[in-house]
Structures are given as C-alpha cells and as structure tokens.
SEMI-106610 format. One line per 8 residues: number of its first residue (from 1); for each residue x, y, z of N, C-alpha, C. Coordinates in steps of 0.05 Angstrom, whole numbers. Atoms other than C-alpha are relative to their C-alpha. Example, Ala and Ser with C-alpha at 12.3 -4.5 7.8 and 13.67 -1.06 7.14 Angstrom:
REM SEMI-106610
1 = 18/-24/0/246/-90/156/18/24/0  -16/-24/-1/273/-21/143/-15/22/14 .
***
This chain:
REM SEMI-106610
1 = -11/-15/7/-837/-1163/1279/31/3/2  -31/8/8/-766/-1149/1253/11/27/7  -14/-24/-20/-722/-1108/1294/14/21/-27  -22/-16/21/-691/-1051/1246/8/16/9  -24/-25/-9/-633/-998/1251/-17/15/11  7/-23/-10/-681/-940/1270/-16/-9/26  11/10/-21/-717/-985/1324/25/2/18  -32/3/-28/-641/-997/1364/14/31/1 .
9 = -8/-24/-9/-619/-923/1352/-19/13/14  14/-15/-13/-683/-890/1371/-8/-10/33  -3/7/-29/-679/-938/1435/21/6/10  -24/-12/-7/-614/-915/1445/1/24/16  5/-32/-13/-630/-840/1449/-29/2/21  8/-3/-24/-683/-856/1493/8/-6/30  -19/7/-21/-640/-896/1537/18/20/5  -17/-21/-4/-589/-843/1539/-14/24/10 .
17 = 14/-29/-9/-639/-778/1547/-10/-11/37  17/-2/-19/-669/-817/1604/33/2/20  -21/-3/-16/-591/-827/1635/3/28/11  -14/-24/8/-576/-762/1620/-29/14/32  16/-8/-27/-640/-744/1668/-1/-5/25  -11/22/-22/-620/-783/1720/17/9/11  -24/-9/-9/-552/-761/1724/-11/28/14  -3/-31/-9/-572/-683/1725/-22/5/19 .
25 = 26/-5/-17/-636/-698/1776/14/21/22  -4/-26/-23/-596/-657/1830/6/22/-7  -7/-20/7/-584/-604/1793/-22/22/0  25/-20/-3/-634/-537/1798/-12/-3/-23  19/1/16/-682/-534/1742/-10/26/-4  0/-34/0/-703/-464/1759/-22/2/-20  29/-15/19/-759/-426/1716/6/10/-29  -2/-23/26/-758/-400/1642/10/28/5 .
33 = -14/-20/3/-742/-335/1659/26/0/15  -17/4/-7/-689/-358/1704/11/-26/3  2/17/-3/-667/-423/1692/29/-14/6  -20/14/-21/-625/-468/1733/33/-9/-17  -24/20/11/-555/-510/1715/-14/-20/-10  2/26/12/-600/-570/1704/-25/6/-30  14/-11/24/-646/-527/1655/5/-17/-29  -4/1/20/-606/-542/1589/-5/-36/-2 .
41 = 5/33/2/-590/-625/1605/-26/-5/-13  27/15/-1/-666/-638/1621/-10/12/-31  11/0/17/-688/-601/1557/10/-16/-23  -7/9/31/-637/-628/1508/-2/-26/2  12/21/0/-654/-696/1539/-22/-15/3  36/6/1/-724/-698/1538/2/-1/-32  0/-2/24/-717/-676/1461/17/-14/-13  -15/22/17/-673/-729/1451/-15/-26/3 .
49 = 8/21/0/-719/-779/1476/-20/4/-14  32/-4/27/-776/-741/1435/6/-14/-22  -10/16/22/-734/-757/1380/-2/-30/-8  2/28/3/-716/-824/1394/-27/-20/-7  18/21/0/-786/-845/1405/-18/2/-32  9/-3/32/-804/-816/1335/16/-23/-21  -21/14/6/-745/-854/1309/-22/-33/-7  26/22/-1/-792/-918/1336/-15/0/-11 .
57 = 34/-13/7/-853/-895/1314/15/-12/-35  -6/3/30/-823/-895/1235/26/-19/2  -24/11/11/-773/-951/1243/-12/-27/-16  -2/17/20/-805/-999/1196/7/13/-30  -9/-11/27/-785/-952/1143/30/-3/-11  -26/7/-4/-712/-972/1154/3/-32/-4  -5/22/1/-666/-1026/1146/2/-21/18  -2/19/-15/-667/-1090/1177/28/11/18 .
65 = -21/3/-13/-616/-1093/1236/10/-15/-1  -12/24/4/-593/-1155/1219/19/2/-28  -4/-2/29/-576/-1131/1148/19/22/-5  -10/-10/4/-531/-1078/1172/32/-6/0  -32/9/-2/-451/-1072/1155/16/16/16  -27/-5/-24/-406/-1068/1211/28/7/-18  -22/-14/8/-349/-1049/1164/16/15/1  -10/-17/-14/-340/-984/1190/5/0/30 .
73 = 3/6/-27/-336/-1004/1257/28/13/18  -19/-21/-7/-260/-993/1264/6/22/4  -6/-36/5/-252/-922/1240/-27/6/16  28/-11/-20/-326/-913/1293/29/-5/33  -22/3/-25/-273/-938/1346/20/17/2  -26/-23/4/-214/-896/1325/-5/23/3  8/-30/-5/-251/-831/1331/-8/-9/33  10/1/-23/-281/-859/1392/17/0/22 .
81 = -16/6/-12/-221/-869/1427/19/32/0  -17/-26/-1/-183/-805/1400/-20/14/9  12/-23/-8/-239/-764/1420/0/-2/42  1/11/-30/-243/-804/1486/20/16/22  -34/-10/-16/-168/-782/1505/-6/24/1  5/-30/-6/-184/-713/1483/-18/12/29  24/-9/-20/-241/-707/1533/22/4/31  -18/3/-23/-195/-735/1590/26/21/3 .
89 = -24/-20/-5/-134/-688/1573/-5/25/9  9/-39/-5/-181/-613/1566/12/14/23  -6/-20/-32/-172/-596/1642/30/4/-3  -27/0/4/-99/-619/1631/18/19/-11  -22/-10/21/-68/-593/1568/-21/30/-3  21/-12/8/-126/-538/1566/-11/-6/-31  17/3/18/-167/-525/1508/16/-4/-30  -9/-6/36/-121/-492/1444/25/-26/3 .
97 = -11/30/12/-67/-554/1452/-22/-32/-6  13/29/8/-115/-615/1464/-19/12/-28  24/-7/19/-168/-580/1414/20/-13/-31  -19/-3/8/-109/-578/1365/12/-36/-4  -19/27/5/-67/-644/1372/-24/-24/1  16/18/3/-143/-677/1369/-14/16/-26  13/-6/25/-157/-646/1301/26/-8/-21  -28/6/12/-85/-662/1281/-4/-28/-7 .
105 = 2/25/-10/-97/-735/1303/-18/-19/-27  27/7/23/-163/-746/1269/3/7/-29  -13/-9/40/-139/-711/1198/20/-18/-6  -27/10/6/-70/-746/1197/-11/-31/2  -7/28/-9/-85/-814/1233/-33/-14/-21  29/19/-2/-160/-834/1215/0/10/-39  -2/-15/28/-163/-778/1146/13/-9/-20  -41/5/14/-89/-795/1120/-4/28/-24 .
113 = 5/-26/10/-98/-718/1107/37/5/-2  -29/-5/2/-29/-685/1091/5/16/28  -12/-9/-27/10/-663/1161/-1/30/1  -1/-33/2/23/-595/1144/-36/12/-10  26/-5/-7/-46/-584/1121/-19/4/17  10/12/-27/-77/-622/1174/7/31/31  -9/-14/-25/-36/-577/1227/-10/29/-6  15/-27/9/-57/-509/1192/-26/4/7 .
121 = 20/4/8/-122/-526/1189/-15/3/32  15/-2/-30/-134/-547/1262/6/28/18  -7/-23/-4/-94/-485/1284/-20/19/-8  18/-16/8/-134/-443/1253/-30/5/16  22/8/-13/-201/-476/1271/-3/7/31  -9/9/-31/-169/-483/1343/-6/36/12  -3/-17/-16/-152/-409/1348/-31/23/-5  20/-23/4/-215/-375/1318/-32/-10/19 .
129 = 22/3/-14/-260/-415/1359/5/4/37  -15/-11/-33/-217/-399/1425/-16/26/2  14/-35/-4/-232/-325/1410/-27/8/-3  27/-7/-3/-301/-329/1393/-11/-7/30  15/7/-31/-315/-365/1467/16/19/21  -8/-16/-19/-256/-327/1503/-11/25/4  5/-31/0/-271/-258/1482/-22/9/-11  36/-1/20/-337/-250/1435/-25/-12/27 .
137 = 23/8/-17/-379/-289/1486/14/-2/27  -9/-2/-31/-339/-279/1551/2/-25/10  1/27/-20/-329/-356/1569/20/-6/0  -28/13/-3/-265/-376/1596/-6/-31/0  -10/28/12/-234/-438/1563/24/-10/25  -13/1/-14/-195/-478/1604/40/-6/-19  -30/-11/6/-118/-455/1604/19/-30/3  -25/28/0/-55/-504/1587/21/15/27 .
145 = -16/-6/-26/4/-510/1640/18/25/-10  -18/-16/11/40/-459/1593/-17/33/5  17/-23/-1/-18/-402/1612/-9/7/-24  15/-20/21/-51/-397/1542/-19/-20/-6 .
***
C-alpha cells in the first residue's frame, strides 16, 4: 500500500481529535438541553475524527505522500510563528492591539502588501469584530493594558 497525503492528513485529524477529547475529559459534558463547558470541544473533536477517518478511507484518490512538494514550508512556518506569538500576547495586550498587530504582520511581512492598506484593513476588520463580539453578542473580549 502506498502512503498518500490524505492518509497522513486524516491520521493527523484523528490524532488531534483524540488529544482534544483527552484534554477536555475533566470538563462537564452536560445534556443537549443544557450543555456543559466540555460539550463543544468534544463535539468538534468527534467531528474532526469522523472527517479524518473519511479522509483516510478515500485516501487512495490523493497524490502519494512522497510526491508532495514542501516548497511552501517556510511560508507555513512563518504564519505559525506569527500566530503563536499572537496567541501568547492575546491576554497581555488585549484583543484589539493583538489582532491589529497580527494582521499587519501577516499582510506586510508574509504577503508583501502595502503597509498603509494593510493597517487600514487590519484596524477596520478588528474593530468590526470587536463590536460584533463585545456589543452584539455580549461576549467580553480581553482588554489591553490601556483599558480598551
């Protein structure tokens, strides 16, 4: 049997789904009428595993794993590092500052966009998202050290 790209991707989805279920095991699942804090992670992880198994089952339709070009690996690593840095700074700098900085960095450093357009886009999208969550959905977002 030839190992194919969908076999590897499906296996990764099954593995990470099982890891999420294991890590959220102490959270209460609740009932469908009154879900607990472990309800959503377990449902999403179960769906991840289900779709991962579907990928594995249909894996013979994808290209062989050995034929995959890894030329975009540097790009993926930079996106991962920038996003990981934003995750680490999210509770320290707050939602607005962190998201604006992350989007500007992604657009300017990785995508090579005009810094002024990238800044305007990042600020606009971040503020729209902030207003939607903070006021429309009434979900408190992490505040910056400057109280916004």
